[in-house]
N, CA, C and O atoms as a GROMACS GRO file, in nm:
protein
  640
    1MET      N    1   0.058  -0.101  -0.055
    1MET     CA    2  -0.002   0.015   0.024
    1MET      C    3   0.087   0.128  -0.005
    1MET      O    4   0.177   0.165   0.069
    2PRO      N    5   0.062   0.169  -0.096
    2PRO     CA    6   0.152   0.346  -0.076
    2PRO      C    7   0.073   0.440   0.033
    2PRO      O    8  -0.045   0.450   0.069
    3GLU      N    9   0.231   0.521   0.077
    3GLU     CA   10   0.224   0.540   0.181
    3GLU      C   11   0.171   0.724   0.155
    3GLU      O   12   0.208   0.807   0.072
    4ARG      N   13   0.054   0.735   0.287
    4ARG     CA   14  -0.042   0.871   0.219
    4ARG      C   15   0.028   0.957   0.326
    4ARG      O   16   0.038   0.906   0.437
    5LYS      N   17   0.106   1.147   0.300
    5LYS     CA   18   0.181   1.216   0.332
    5LYS      C   19   0.037   1.252   0.364
    5LYS      O   20  -0.077   1.239   0.318
    6VAL      N   21   0.118   1.317   0.494
    6VAL     CA   22  -0.033   1.424   0.611
    6VAL      C   23   0.043   1.560   0.547
    6VAL      O   24   0.162   1.578   0.569
    7GLN      N   25  -0.032   1.648   0.470
    7GLN     CA   26   0.035   1.789   0.463
    7GLN      C   27  -0.048   1.862   0.629
    7GLN      O   28  -0.166   1.866   0.665
    8VAL      N   29   0.069   1.906   0.689
    8VAL     CA   30   0.037   2.003   0.778
    8VAL      C   31   0.062   2.186   0.782
    8VAL      O   32   0.148   2.272   0.796
    9LYS      N   33  -0.076   2.166   0.761
    9LYS     CA   34  -0.085   2.364   0.720
    9LYS      C   35  -0.003   2.433   0.859
    9LYS      O   36  -0.017   2.415   0.980
   10GLU      N   37   0.086   2.520   0.779
   10GLU     CA   38   0.166   2.617   0.904
   10GLU      C   39   0.112   2.713   0.919
   10GLU      O   40   0.085   2.796   0.832
   11LYS      N   41   0.088   2.718   1.033
   11LYS     CA   42  -0.006   2.776   1.076
   11LYS      C   43   0.036   3.027   1.068
   11LYS      O   44   0.124   3.081   1.135
   12ASN      N   45  -0.012   3.064   1.018
   12ASN     CA   46  -0.024   3.202   0.995
   12ASN      C   47  -0.010   3.330   1.157
   12ASN      O   48  -0.098   3.332   1.243
   13PRO      N   49   0.095   3.407   1.161
   13PRO     CA   50   0.108   3.452   1.249
   13PRO      C   51   0.047   3.511   1.381
   13PRO      O   52   0.094   3.526   1.494
   14ALA      N   53  -0.082   3.539   1.324
   14ALA     CA   54  -0.224   3.506   1.415
   14ALA      C   55  -0.259   3.436   1.457
   14ALA      O   56  -0.321   3.472   1.558
   15GLU      N   57  -0.259   3.298   1.434
   15GLU     CA   58  -0.252   3.124   1.522
   15GLU      C   59  -0.105   3.153   1.600
   15GLU      O   60  -0.124   3.145   1.721
   16LYS      N   61   0.041   3.186   1.566
   16LYS     CA   62   0.066   3.185   1.622
   16LYS      C   63   0.076   3.273   1.764
   16LYS      O   64   0.095   3.222   1.874
   17LEU      N   65   0.066   3.358   1.747
   17LEU     CA   66   0.011   3.441   1.843
   17LEU      C   67  -0.066   3.421   1.934
   17LEU      O   68  -0.022   3.459   2.043
   18ILE      N   69  -0.193   3.364   1.936
   18ILE     CA   70  -0.309   3.270   1.965
   18ILE      C   71  -0.299   3.176   2.090
   18ILE      O   72  -0.359   3.157   2.195
   19ASP      N   73  -0.134   3.102   1.982
   19ASP     CA   74  -0.134   2.959   2.011
   19ASP      C   75  -0.012   2.996   2.210
   19ASP      O   76  -0.027   2.962   2.328
   20LYS      N   77   0.091   3.077   2.130
   20LYS     CA   78   0.141   3.200   2.249
   20LYS      C   79   0.007   3.208   2.348
   20LYS      O   80  -0.027   3.101   2.399
   21LEU      N   81  -0.072   3.324   2.378
   21LEU     CA   82  -0.116   3.340   2.432
   21LEU      C   83  -0.203   3.228   2.515
   21LEU      O   84  -0.151   3.217   2.626
   22ALA      N   85  -0.283   3.167   2.507
   22ALA     CA   86  -0.323   3.000   2.530
   22ALA      C   87  -0.225   2.952   2.606
   22ALA      O   88  -0.239   2.928   2.726
   23GLU      N   89  -0.109   2.932   2.535
   23GLU     CA   90   0.016   2.868   2.655
   23GLU      C   91   0.007   2.992   2.759
   23GLU      O   92  -0.037   2.958   2.869
   24LYS      N   93   0.030   3.084   2.751
   24LYS     CA   94   0.075   3.145   2.876
   24LYS      C   95  -0.031   3.172   2.920
   24LYS      O   96   0.013   3.240   3.012
   25GLU      N   97  -0.198   3.180   2.940
   25GLU     CA   98  -0.283   3.102   3.048
   25GLU      C   99  -0.274   2.999   3.138
   25GLU      O  100  -0.300   2.981   3.258
   26GLU      N  101  -0.222   2.926   3.027
   26GLU     CA  102  -0.223   2.757   3.128
   26GLU      C  103  -0.065   2.751   3.227
   26GLU      O  104  -0.045   2.666   3.314
   27LYS      N  105   0.032   2.859   3.192
   27LYS     CA  106   0.170   2.851   3.239
   27LYS      C  107   0.205   2.943   3.346
   27LYS      O  108   0.290   2.944   3.435
   28GLU      N  109   0.095   3.035   3.301
   28GLU     CA  110   0.161   3.135   3.424
   28GLU      C  111   0.015   3.207   3.474
   28GLU      O  112   0.028   3.272   3.579
   29TRP      N  113  -0.147   3.206   3.403
   29TRP     CA  114  -0.218   3.273   3.440
   29TRP      C  115  -0.363   3.225   3.577
   29TRP      O  116  -0.426   3.294   3.658
   30ARG      N  117  -0.366   3.048   3.538
   30ARG     CA  118  -0.434   2.996   3.599
   30ARG      C  119  -0.425   2.939   3.751
   30ARG      O  120  -0.508   2.883   3.822
   31GLU      N  121  -0.312   2.970   3.769
   31GLU     CA  122  -0.308   2.971   3.940
   31GLU      C  123  -0.349   3.125   3.959
   31GLU      O  124  -0.449   3.123   4.030
   32LYS      N  125  -0.325   3.222   3.934
   32LYS     CA  126  -0.334   3.356   3.981
   32LYS      C  127  -0.518   3.371   3.936
   32LYS      O  128  -0.609   3.440   3.984
   33LEU      N  129  -0.516   3.339   3.901
   33LEU     CA  130  -0.747   3.281   3.867
   33LEU      C  131  -0.729   3.191   3.963
   33LEU      O  132  -0.835   3.207   4.024
   34ASP      N  133  -0.674   3.111   4.018
   34ASP     CA  134  -0.751   2.966   4.057
   34ASP      C  135  -0.710   3.110   4.249
   34ASP      O  136  -0.784   3.135   4.344
   35ARG      N  137  -0.617   3.143   4.227
   35ARG     CA  138  -0.625   3.246   4.438
   35ARG      C  139  -0.706   3.327   4.378
   35ARG      O  140  -0.670   3.426   4.441
   36GLU      N  141  -0.788   3.366   4.307
   36GLU     CA  142  -0.904   3.478   4.271
   36GLU      C  143  -0.825   3.607   4.227
   36GLU      O  144  -0.885   3.709   4.193
   37GLU      N  145  -0.654   3.595   4.229
   37GLU     CA  146  -0.624   3.728   4.166
   37GLU      C  147  -0.674   3.750   3.997
   37GLU      O  148  -0.656   3.688   3.892
   38ASN      N  149  -0.735   3.853   4.031
   38ASN     CA  150  -0.788   3.912   3.876
   38ASN      C  151  -0.656   3.997   3.754
   38ASN      O  152  -0.624   4.115   3.738
   39ILE      N  153  -0.610   3.870   3.690
   39ILE     CA  154  -0.550   4.014   3.563
   39ILE      C  155  -0.585   4.050   3.459
   39ILE      O  156  -0.526   4.094   3.360
   40PHE      N  157  -0.671   4.031   3.480
   40PHE     CA  158  -0.754   4.126   3.356
   40PHE      C  159  -0.834   4.242   3.380
   40PHE      O  160  -0.945   4.234   3.327
   41LYS      N  161  -0.814   4.334   3.436
   41LYS     CA  162  -0.916   4.384   3.496
   41LYS      C  163  -0.880   4.466   3.391
   41LYS      O  164  -0.996   4.476   3.351
   42ASP      N  165  -0.811   4.539   3.304
   42ASP     CA  166  -0.879   4.644   3.250
   42ASP      C  167  -0.711   4.643   3.136
   42ASP      O  168  -0.601   4.609   3.181
   43SER      N  169  -0.728   4.674   3.036
   43SER     CA  170  -0.572   4.652   2.938
   43SER      C  171  -0.420   4.709   2.962
   43SER      O  172  -0.317   4.676   2.904
   44ASP      N  173  -0.438   4.792   3.052
   44ASP     CA  174  -0.296   4.848   3.070
   44ASP      C  175  -0.226   4.704   3.123
   44ASP      O  176  -0.132   4.665   3.054
   45THR      N  177  -0.264   4.626   3.233
   45THR     CA  178  -0.230   4.518   3.303
   45THR      C  179  -0.238   4.416   3.228
   45THR      O  180  -0.170   4.327   3.279
   46MET      N  181  -0.303   4.370   3.099
   46MET     CA  182  -0.314   4.273   2.996
   46MET      C  183  -0.160   4.306   2.936
   46MET      O  184  -0.049   4.253   2.920
   47ARG      N  185  -0.220   4.410   2.919
   47ARG     CA  186  -0.021   4.428   2.810
   47ARG      C  187   0.093   4.422   2.895
   47ARG      O  188   0.195   4.361   2.866
   48HIS      N  189   0.070   4.511   3.041
   48HIS     CA  190   0.220   4.434   3.051
   48HIS      C  191   0.203   4.313   3.124
   48HIS      O  192   0.304   4.280   3.186
   49GLU      N  193   0.131   4.256   3.132
   49GLU     CA  194   0.170   4.084   3.146
   49GLU      C  195   0.203   4.054   3.018
   49GLU      O  196   0.321   4.023   3.031
   50ILE      N  197   0.172   4.042   2.879
   50ILE     CA  198   0.187   3.996   2.741
   50ILE      C  199   0.265   4.013   2.719
   50ILE      O  200   0.356   3.929   2.711
   51ALA      N  201   0.277   4.185   2.684
   51ALA     CA  202   0.417   4.264   2.610
   51ALA      C  203   0.545   4.198   2.708
   51ALA      O  204   0.589   4.135   2.611
   52LYS      N  205   0.609   4.173   2.781
   52LYS     CA  206   0.702   4.169   2.837
   52LYS      C  207   0.764   3.996   2.789
   52LYS      O  208   0.882   3.962   2.780
   53GLN      N  209   0.669   3.931   2.771
   53GLN     CA  210   0.752   3.800   2.655
   53GLN      C  211   0.711   3.770   2.527
   53GLN      O  212   0.708   3.657   2.478
   54LEU      N  213   0.678   3.881   2.471
   54LEU     CA  214   0.646   3.903   2.299
   54LEU      C  215   0.780   3.964   2.266
   54LEU      O  216   0.840   4.056   2.322
   55PRO      N  217   0.815   3.883   2.152
   55PRO     CA  218   0.942   3.936   2.054
   55PRO      C  219   0.950   4.030   2.067
   55PRO      O  220   0.849   4.087   2.110
   56PRO      N  221   1.081   4.120   2.039
   56PRO     CA  222   1.054   4.257   2.019
   56PRO      C  223   1.054   4.243   1.826
   56PRO      O  224   1.100   4.142   1.773
   57GLY      N  225   1.002   4.348   1.752
   57GLY     CA  226   1.006   4.363   1.659
   57GLY      C  227   0.883   4.388   1.562
   57GLY      O  228   0.775   4.379   1.619
   58GLU      N  229   0.879   4.417   1.435
   58GLU     CA  230   0.783   4.479   1.342
   58GLU      C  231   0.642   4.400   1.320
   58GLU      O  232   0.546   4.449   1.260
   59GLU      N  233   0.646   4.254   1.385
   59GLU     CA  234   0.582   4.175   1.381
   59GLU      C  235   0.367   4.231   1.436
   59GLU      O  236   0.251   4.232   1.395
   60ILE      N  237   0.441   4.259   1.533
   60ILE     CA  238   0.277   4.253   1.649
   60ILE      C  239   0.316   4.414   1.701
   60ILE      O  240   0.404   4.473   1.763
   61VAL      N  241   0.202   4.438   1.641
   61VAL     CA  242   0.182   4.571   1.711
   61VAL      C  243   0.039   4.499   1.818
   61VAL      O  244  -0.044   4.410   1.803
   62ILE      N  245   0.080   4.615   1.940
   62ILE     CA  246  -0.045   4.612   2.048
   62ILE      C  247  -0.068   4.759   2.079
   62ILE      O  248   0.007   4.857   2.073
   63ILE      N  249  -0.230   4.737   2.123
   63ILE     CA  250  -0.327   4.875   2.149
   63ILE      C  251  -0.392   4.786   2.206
   63ILE      O  252  -0.430   4.674   2.173
   64PRO      N  253  -0.408   4.890   2.354
   64PRO     CA  254  -0.349   4.999   2.345
   64PRO      C  255  -0.211   5.042   2.412
   64PRO      O  256  -0.174   5.016   2.526
   65GLY      N  257  -0.157   5.102   2.329
   65GLY     CA  258  -0.010   5.125   2.385
   65GLY      C  259   0.063   5.132   2.261
   65GLY      O  260   0.085   5.253   2.252
   66ASP      N  261   0.136   5.055   2.117
   66ASP     CA  262   0.215   5.076   2.054
   66ASP      C  263   0.173   5.222   1.986
   66ASP      O  264   0.254   5.313   2.006
   67GLU      N  265   0.074   5.247   1.918
   67GLU     CA  266   0.013   5.316   1.866
   67GLU      C  267   0.047   5.496   1.917
   67GLU      O  268   0.055   5.534   2.034
   68GLU      N  269   0.064   5.593   1.780
   68GLU     CA  270   0.057   5.715   1.853
   68GLU      C  271  -0.014   5.780   1.902
   68GLU      O  272   0.059   5.777   1.803
   69VAL      N  273  -0.123   5.878   1.979
   69VAL     CA  274  -0.183   5.959   1.997
   69VAL      C  275  -0.244   6.050   1.859
   69VAL      O  276  -0.359   6.058   1.817
   70GLU      N  277  -0.119   6.111   1.812
   70GLU     CA  278  -0.197   6.182   1.698
   70GLU      C  279  -0.214   6.158   1.567
   70GLU      O  280  -0.291   6.213   1.489
   71GLY      N  281  -0.075   6.007   1.533
   71GLY     CA  282  -0.102   5.969   1.401
   71GLY      C  283  -0.012   5.887   1.432
   71GLY      O  284   0.079   5.892   1.514
   72ILE      N  285  -0.053   5.792   1.342
   72ILE     CA  286  -0.052   5.583   1.344
   72ILE      C  287   0.114   5.605   1.287
   72ILE      O  288   0.153   5.681   1.199
   73LYS      N  289   0.182   5.521   1.360
   73LYS     CA  290   0.306   5.581   1.364
   73LYS      C  291   0.373   5.443   1.333
   73LYS      O  292   0.452   5.448   1.239
   74LYS      N  293   0.354   5.307   1.400
   74LYS     CA  294   0.371   5.162   1.379
   74LYS      C  295   0.318   5.056   1.316
   74LYS      O  296   0.338   4.962   1.393
   75CYS      N  297   0.264   5.018   1.225
   75CYS     CA  298   0.249   4.892   1.200
   75CYS      C  299   0.292   4.782   1.177
   75CYS      O  300   0.410   4.777   1.142
   76GLY      N  301   0.220   4.665   1.187
   76GLY     CA  302   0.276   4.519   1.192
   76GLY      C  303   0.206   4.439   1.141
   76GLY      O  304   0.092   4.480   1.118
   77LYS      N  305   0.237   4.303   1.105
   77LYS     CA  306   0.136   4.210   1.031
   77LYS      C  307   0.050   4.149   1.113
   77LYS      O  308  -0.015   4.050   1.081
   78VAL      N  309   0.046   4.202   1.212
   78VAL     CA  310  -0.065   4.128   1.344
   78VAL      C  311  -0.092   4.208   1.426
   78VAL      O  312  -0.004   4.221   1.512
   79LEU      N  313  -0.221   4.298   1.444
   79LEU     CA  314  -0.289   4.349   1.543
   79LEU      C  315  -0.328   4.319   1.670
   79LEU      O  316  -0.447   4.291   1.682
   80LEU      N  317  -0.244   4.317   1.791
   80LEU     CA  318  -0.315   4.293   1.902
   80LEU      C  319  -0.406   4.354   1.939
   80LEU      O  320  -0.374   4.469   1.910
   81VAL      N  321  -0.544   4.361   2.007
   81VAL     CA  322  -0.620   4.425   2.111
   81VAL      C  323  -0.665   4.430   2.178
   81VAL      O  324  -0.787   4.420   2.173
   82LEU      N  325  -0.572   4.459   2.341
   82LEU     CA  326  -0.590   4.404   2.470
   82LEU      C  327  -0.731   4.503   2.490
   82LEU      O  328  -0.751   4.622   2.465
   83ILE      N  329  -0.811   4.402   2.542
   83ILE     CA  330  -0.938   4.447   2.592
   83ILE      C  331  -0.993   4.392   2.795
   83ILE      O  332  -1.075   4.302   2.815
   84GLY      N  333  -0.958   4.434   2.854
   84GLY     CA  334  -0.966   4.365   3.010
   84GLY      C  335  -1.132   4.411   3.026
   84GLY      O  336  -1.200   4.450   2.931
   85GLU      N  337  -1.158   4.404   3.103
   85GLU     CA  338  -1.286   4.347   3.193
   85GLU      C  339  -1.355   4.452   3.173
   85GLU      O  340  -1.460   4.458   3.109
   86TYR      N  341  -1.255   4.610   3.271
   86TYR     CA  342  -1.316   4.740   3.215
   86TYR      C  343  -1.381   4.790   3.107
   86TYR      O  344  -1.490   4.840   3.079
   87GLU      N  345  -1.246   4.751   3.040
   87GLU     CA  346  -1.301   4.830   2.873
   87GLU      C  347  -1.452   4.728   2.872
   87GLU      O  348  -1.566   4.771   2.884
   88GLY      N  349  -1.405   4.571   2.854
   88GLY     CA  350  -1.532   4.516   2.778
   88GLY      C  351  -1.612   4.530   2.815
   88GLY      O  352  -1.702   4.523   2.731
   89GLN      N  353  -1.655   4.557   2.937
   89GLN     CA  354  -1.792   4.583   3.019
   89GLN      C  355  -1.868   4.741   2.965
   89GLN      O  356  -1.989   4.749   2.943
   90ASP      N  357  -1.777   4.853   2.952
   90ASP     CA  358  -1.777   4.964   2.901
   90ASP      C  359  -1.786   4.948   2.767
   90ASP      O  360  -1.699   4.879   2.715
   91SER      N  361  -1.894   5.009   2.678
   91SER     CA  362  -1.969   5.066   2.583
   91SER      C  363  -1.891   5.111   2.557
   91SER      O  364  -1.822   5.049   2.476
   92GLY      N  365  -1.839   5.246   2.602
   92GLY     CA  366  -1.774   5.420   2.562
   92GLY      C  367  -1.609   5.339   2.526
   92GLY      O  368  -1.541   5.384   2.434
   93ARG      N  369  -1.556   5.217   2.610
   93ARG     CA  370  -1.395   5.230   2.653
   93ARG      C  371  -1.409   5.096   2.519
   93ARG      O  372  -1.328   5.088   2.427
   94LEU      N  373  -1.534   4.998   2.537
   94LEU     CA  374  -1.461   4.923   2.412
   94LEU      C  375  -1.522   4.968   2.277
   94LEU      O  376  -1.515   4.887   2.185
   95GLY      N  377  -1.572   5.070   2.258
   95GLY     CA  378  -1.617   5.132   2.094
   95GLY      C  379  -1.518   5.181   2.094
   95GLY      O  380  -1.452   5.152   1.995
   96SER      N  381  -1.435   5.297   2.214
   96SER     CA  382  -1.285   5.344   2.176
   96SER      C  383  -1.195   5.236   2.100
   96SER      O  384  -1.178   5.212   1.981
   97LEU      N  385  -1.140   5.178   2.224
   97LEU     CA  386  -1.097   5.005   2.137
   97LEU      C  387  -1.089   4.976   2.001
   97LEU      O  388  -0.991   4.998   1.931
   98LEU      N  389  -1.211   4.918   1.959
   98LEU     CA  390  -1.247   4.921   1.823
   98LEU      C  391  -1.251   5.027   1.734
   98LEU      O  392  -1.199   4.998   1.626
   99SER      N  393  -1.295   5.140   1.742
   99SER     CA  394  -1.267   5.256   1.718
   99SER      C  395  -1.054   5.283   1.606
   99SER      O  396  -0.995   5.296   1.500
  100LEU      N  397  -1.046   5.269   1.774
  100LEU     CA  398  -0.932   5.304   1.775
  100LEU      C  399  -0.818   5.177   1.632
  100LEU      O  400  -0.743   5.205   1.539
  101ALA      N  401  -0.874   5.028   1.698
  101ALA     CA  402  -0.781   4.950   1.608
  101ALA      C  403  -0.872   4.952   1.466
  101ALA      O  404  -0.808   4.912   1.369
  102TYR      N  405  -1.001   4.990   1.441
  102TYR     CA  406  -1.020   4.989   1.253
  102TYR      C  407  -0.900   5.127   1.204
  102TYR      O  408  -0.852   5.130   1.090
  103MET      N  409  -0.870   5.220   1.299
  103MET     CA  410  -0.838   5.320   1.250
  103MET      C  411  -0.632   5.320   1.205
  103MET      O  412  -0.562   5.374   1.120
  104VAL      N  413  -0.609   5.223   1.328
  104VAL     CA  414  -0.464   5.163   1.283
  104VAL      C  415  -0.450   5.082   1.154
  104VAL      O  416  -0.357   5.088   1.074
  105SER      N  417  -0.600   4.974   1.143
  105SER     CA  418  -0.607   4.914   1.053
  105SER      C  419  -0.631   4.953   0.855
  105SER      O  420  -0.597   4.918   0.742
  106GLN      N  421  -0.707   5.042   0.925
  106GLN     CA  422  -0.741   5.166   0.791
  106GLN      C  423  -0.546   5.198   0.773
  106GLN      O  424  -0.480   5.145   0.683
  107ALA      N  425  -0.497   5.276   0.861
  107ALA     CA  426  -0.408   5.310   0.850
  107ALA      C  427  -0.281   5.220   0.775
  107ALA      O  428  -0.213   5.263   0.681
  108CYS      N  429  -0.269   5.109   0.829
  108CYS     CA  430  -0.164   4.987   0.802
  108CYS      C  431  -0.218   4.938   0.688
  108CYS      O  432  -0.221   4.818   0.712
  109ARG      N  433  -0.264   4.953   0.580
  109ARG     CA  434  -0.311   4.882   0.490
  109ARG      C  435  -0.180   4.839   0.413
  109ARG      O  436  -0.097   4.917   0.366
  110GLY      N  437  -0.176   4.708   0.408
  110GLY     CA  438  -0.107   4.666   0.278
  110GLY      C  439   0.016   4.587   0.459
  110GLY      O  440   0.110   4.509   0.449
  111ILE      N  441  -0.008   4.614   0.519
  111ILE     CA  442   0.122   4.591   0.567
  111ILE      C  443   0.073   4.501   0.717
  111ILE      O  444   0.151   4.413   0.754
  112THR      N  445  -0.081   4.530   0.816
  112THR     CA  446  -0.129   4.447   0.865
  112THR      C  447  -0.229   4.397   0.820
  112THR      O  448  -0.320   4.478   0.798
  113GLN      N  449  -0.260   4.227   0.783
  113GLN     CA  450  -0.287   4.147   0.724
  113GLN      C  451  -0.399   4.068   0.897
  113GLN      O  452  -0.515   4.029   0.889
  114TYR      N  453  -0.342   4.067   0.984
  114TYR     CA  454  -0.456   4.023   1.063
  114TYR      C  455  -0.503   4.109   1.146
  114TYR      O  456  -0.492   4.230   1.122
  115ILE      N  457  -0.567   4.058   1.271
  115ILE     CA  458  -0.639   4.115   1.419
  115ILE      C  459  -0.668   3.996   1.540
  115ILE      O  460  -0.711   3.885   1.572
  116VAL      N  461  -0.630   4.074   1.562
  116VAL     CA  462  -0.639   3.939   1.739
  116VAL      C  463  -0.676   4.053   1.828
  116VAL      O  464  -0.604   4.152   1.845
  117PHE      N  465  -0.804   4.033   1.888
  117PHE     CA  466  -0.917   4.082   1.987
  117PHE      C  467  -0.810   4.023   2.096
  117PHE      O  468  -0.708   3.975   2.045
  118TYR      N  469  -0.818   4.020   2.210
  118TYR     CA  470  -0.810   3.938   2.327
  118TYR      C  471  -0.875   4.020   2.419
  118TYR      O  472  -0.832   4.118   2.478
  119ALA      N  473  -1.046   3.937   2.425
  119ALA     CA  474  -1.018   4.040   2.572
  119ALA      C  475  -1.078   3.943   2.683
  119ALA      O  476  -1.130   3.832   2.673
  120ALA      N  477  -1.063   3.990   2.746
  120ALA     CA  478  -1.164   3.938   2.937
  120ALA      C  479  -1.291   3.956   2.920
  120ALA      O  480  -1.355   3.875   2.985
  121SER      N  481  -1.367   4.041   2.849
  121SER     CA  482  -1.553   4.069   2.844
  121SER      C  483  -1.525   4.112   2.698
  121SER      O  484  -1.412   4.142   2.661
  122TRP      N  485  -1.650   4.115   2.606
  122TRP     CA  486  -1.722   4.133   2.484
  122TRP      C  487  -1.806   4.132   2.482
  122TRP      O  488  -1.873   4.033   2.512
  123ILE      N  489  -1.864   4.273   2.436
  123ILE     CA  490  -1.979   4.275   2.412
  123ILE      C  491  -2.002   4.282   2.231
  123ILE      O  492  -1.947   4.373   2.170
  124ALA      N  493  -2.092   4.174   2.154
  124ALA     CA  494  -2.054   4.139   2.016
  124ALA      C  495  -2.161   4.264   1.954
  124ALA      O  496  -2.131   4.340   1.862
  125SER      N  497  -2.291   4.264   2.027
  125SER     CA  498  -2.368   4.380   1.980
  125SER      C  499  -2.267   4.526   1.926
  125SER      O  500  -2.292   4.590   1.824
  126LEU      N  501  -2.168   4.553   2.009
  126LEU     CA  502  -2.094   4.662   1.933
  126LEU      C  503  -1.987   4.568   1.906
  126LEU      O  504  -1.994   4.514   2.017
  127TYR      N  505  -1.929   4.528   1.869
  127TYR     CA  506  -1.847   4.486   1.749
  127TYR      C  507  -1.948   4.470   1.614
  127TYR      O  508  -1.907   4.491   1.499
  128TYR      N  509  -2.072   4.433   1.643
  128TYR     CA  510  -2.123   4.375   1.514
  128TYR      C  511  -2.065   4.538   1.464
  128TYR      O  512  -1.962   4.539   1.396
  129LYS      N  513  -2.128   4.667   1.498
  129LYS     CA  514  -2.122   4.811   1.459
  129LYS      C  515  -2.027   4.773   1.362
  129LYS      O  516  -2.046   4.748   1.243
  130PHE      N  517  -1.885   4.771   1.447
  130PHE     CA  518  -1.786   4.816   1.297
  130PHE      C  519  -1.742   4.686   1.249
  130PHE      O  520  -1.628   4.678   1.203
  131LYS      N  521  -1.807   4.592   1.254
  131LYS     CA  522  -1.765   4.492   1.168
  131LYS      C  523  -1.767   4.526   0.992
  131LYS      O  524  -1.667   4.498   0.926
  132ASN      N  525  -1.860   4.572   0.943
  132ASN     CA  526  -1.850   4.545   0.810
  132ASN      C  527  -1.736   4.669   0.746
  132ASN      O  528  -1.710   4.681   0.626
  133GLY      N  529  -1.691   4.734   0.830
  133GLY     CA  530  -1.574   4.850   0.832
  133GLY      C  531  -1.503   4.723   0.819
  133GLY      O  532  -1.530   4.657   0.719
  134PHE      N  533  -1.426   4.681   0.892
  134PHE     CA  534  -1.323   4.562   0.930
  134PHE      C  535  -1.351   4.520   0.806
  134PHE      O  536  -1.269   4.555   0.721
  135ASP      N  537  -1.485   4.425   0.751
  135ASP     CA  538  -1.491   4.342   0.700
  135ASP      C  539  -1.463   4.407   0.536
  135ASP      O  540  -1.480   4.329   0.442
  136LYS      N  541  -1.416   4.567   0.504
  136LYS     CA  542  -1.443   4.608   0.434
  136LYS      C  543  -1.260   4.622   0.375
  136LYS      O  544  -1.208   4.650   0.267
  137ILE      N  545  -1.218   4.592   0.484
  137ILE     CA  546  -1.033   4.622   0.421
  137ILE      C  547  -1.015   4.483   0.404
  137ILE      O  548  -0.990   4.401   0.492
  138LYS      N  549  -1.033   4.459   0.254
  138LYS     CA  550  -0.932   4.326   0.185
  138LYS      C  551  -0.826   4.296   0.221
  138LYS      O  552  -0.803   4.175   0.229
  139GLU      N  553  -0.706   4.402   0.261
  139GLU     CA  554  -0.602   4.351   0.339
  139GLU      C  555  -0.628   4.268   0.458
  139GLU      O  556  -0.607   4.147   0.446
  140ILE      N  557  -0.655   4.297   0.528
  140ILE     CA  558  -0.738   4.206   0.659
  140ILE      C  559  -0.759   4.026   0.607
  140ILE      O  560  -0.842   3.982   0.527
  141LYS      N  561  -0.693   3.977   0.655
  141LYS     CA  562  -0.700   3.820   0.595
  141LYS      C  563  -0.796   3.771   0.688
  141LYS      O  564  -0.889   3.697   0.655
  142GLU      N  565  -0.766   3.822   0.838
  142GLU     CA  566  -0.846   3.710   0.912
  142GLU      C  567  -0.840   3.828   1.079
  142GLU      O  568  -0.750   3.906   1.110
  143ILE      N  569  -0.975   3.797   1.157
  143ILE     CA  570  -0.969   3.847   1.231
  143ILE      C  571  -1.047   3.729   1.339
  143ILE      O  572  -1.141   3.650   1.336
  144TRP      N  573  -0.939   3.775   1.434
  144TRP     CA  574  -0.962   3.653   1.584
  144TRP      C  575  -1.049   3.680   1.672
  144TRP      O  576  -1.125   3.770   1.637
  145LEU      N  577  -1.066   3.641   1.763
  145LEU     CA  578  -1.168   3.668   1.913
  145LEU      C  579  -1.096   3.589   1.975
  145LEU      O  580  -1.101   3.471   1.939
  146LYS      N  581  -1.012   3.623   2.079
  146LYS     CA  582  -0.954   3.472   2.204
  146LYS      C  583  -1.005   3.589   2.328
  146LYS      O  584  -0.993   3.711   2.335
  147MET      N  585  -1.061   3.495   2.412
  147MET     CA  586  -1.112   3.552   2.548
  147MET      C  587  -1.000   3.427   2.623
  147MET      O  588  -0.948   3.322   2.587
  148PRO      N  589  -1.001   3.505   2.733
  148PRO     CA  590  -0.852   3.381   2.838
  148PRO      C  591  -0.964   3.258   2.834
  148PRO      O  592  -1.086   3.249   2.817
  149PHE      N  593  -0.839   3.155   2.862
  149PHE     CA  594  -0.890   2.959   2.880
  149PHE      C  595  -1.069   3.013   2.752
  149PHE      O  596  -1.169   3.070   2.795
  150THR      N  597  -1.051   2.981   2.646
  150THR     CA  598  -1.196   2.957   2.535
  150THR      C  599  -1.018   2.903   2.411
  150THR      O  600  -0.896   2.916   2.398
  151GLU      N  601  -1.143   2.840   2.357
  151GLU     CA  602  -1.185   2.841   2.256
  151GLU      C  603  -1.151   2.979   2.152
  151GLU      O  604  -1.235   3.066   2.173
  152PRO      N  605  -1.042   3.022   2.038
  152PRO     CA  606  -1.040   3.139   1.955
  152PRO      C  607  -1.185   3.108   1.846
  152PRO      O  608  -1.241   3.014   1.791
  153VAL      N  609  -1.197   3.257   1.862
  153VAL     CA  610  -1.353   3.265   1.766
  153VAL      C  611  -1.288   3.333   1.634
  153VAL      O  612  -1.222   3.436   1.643
  154LEU      N  613  -1.316   3.252   1.480
  154LEU     CA  614  -1.231   3.370   1.402
  154LEU      C  615  -1.376   3.440   1.298
  154LEU      O  616  -1.450   3.396   1.209
  155LEU      N  617  -1.357   3.583   1.379
  155LEU     CA  618  -1.464   3.648   1.289
  155LEU      C  619  -1.491   3.704   1.165
  155LEU      O  620  -1.605   3.738   1.136
  156LYS      N  621  -1.379   3.719   1.074
  156LYS     CA  622  -1.335   3.712   0.976
  156LYS      C  623  -1.256   3.639   0.866
  156LYS      O  624  -1.141   3.655   0.907
  157LYS      N  625  -1.249   3.586   0.780
  157LYS     CA  626  -1.135   3.536   0.719
  157LYS      C  627  -1.124   3.524   0.562
  157LYS      O  628  -1.183   3.431   0.507
  158GLU      N  629  -1.062   3.598   0.501
  158GLU     CA  630  -1.035   3.611   0.351
  158GLU      C  631  -1.077   3.492   0.246
  158GLU      O  632  -1.053   3.372   0.262
  159ILE      N  633  -1.140   3.548   0.144
  159ILE     CA  634  -1.243   3.456   0.094
  159ILE      C  635  -1.161   3.466  -0.041
  159ILE      O  636  -1.136   3.575  -0.092
  160LYS      N  637  -1.116   3.336  -0.100
  160LYS     CA  638  -1.046   3.335  -0.211
  160LYS      C  639  -1.122   3.268  -0.351
  160LYS      O  640  -1.062   3.264  -0.458
   0.00000   0.00000   0.00000
């Protein structure tokens, strides 16, 4: 019988980032949550926890944090949007992060190909208001929602 070769799909940069986040959840954060320490309070806390282990370089841009307020200066292949509990439960805060993510992805057309929303809390109906805008950016191949200790959800996939 001929041997069948199984072709393994290479993960894209967003999937690799999601794997790193899931690994960090299990190795570092599960114990803190078991002790009822809340590490996902706000996006600044999440950024501090995540950014210290992400490799430096232009592959990943994190917001809030990496962008300039007055003008977009940094672009990367992956845009990681951190949404803590406070932002995720407050439509004004979440709306401003979604708007910022949209502005960065518009300004970085041709560079940014993936968006990962890493959210401790999420208002799906609010994202729906931005979905059409994100979907129109053809250069964005995939948009993911990853919440701590859950499987990621694909919100947009490039249609070929």
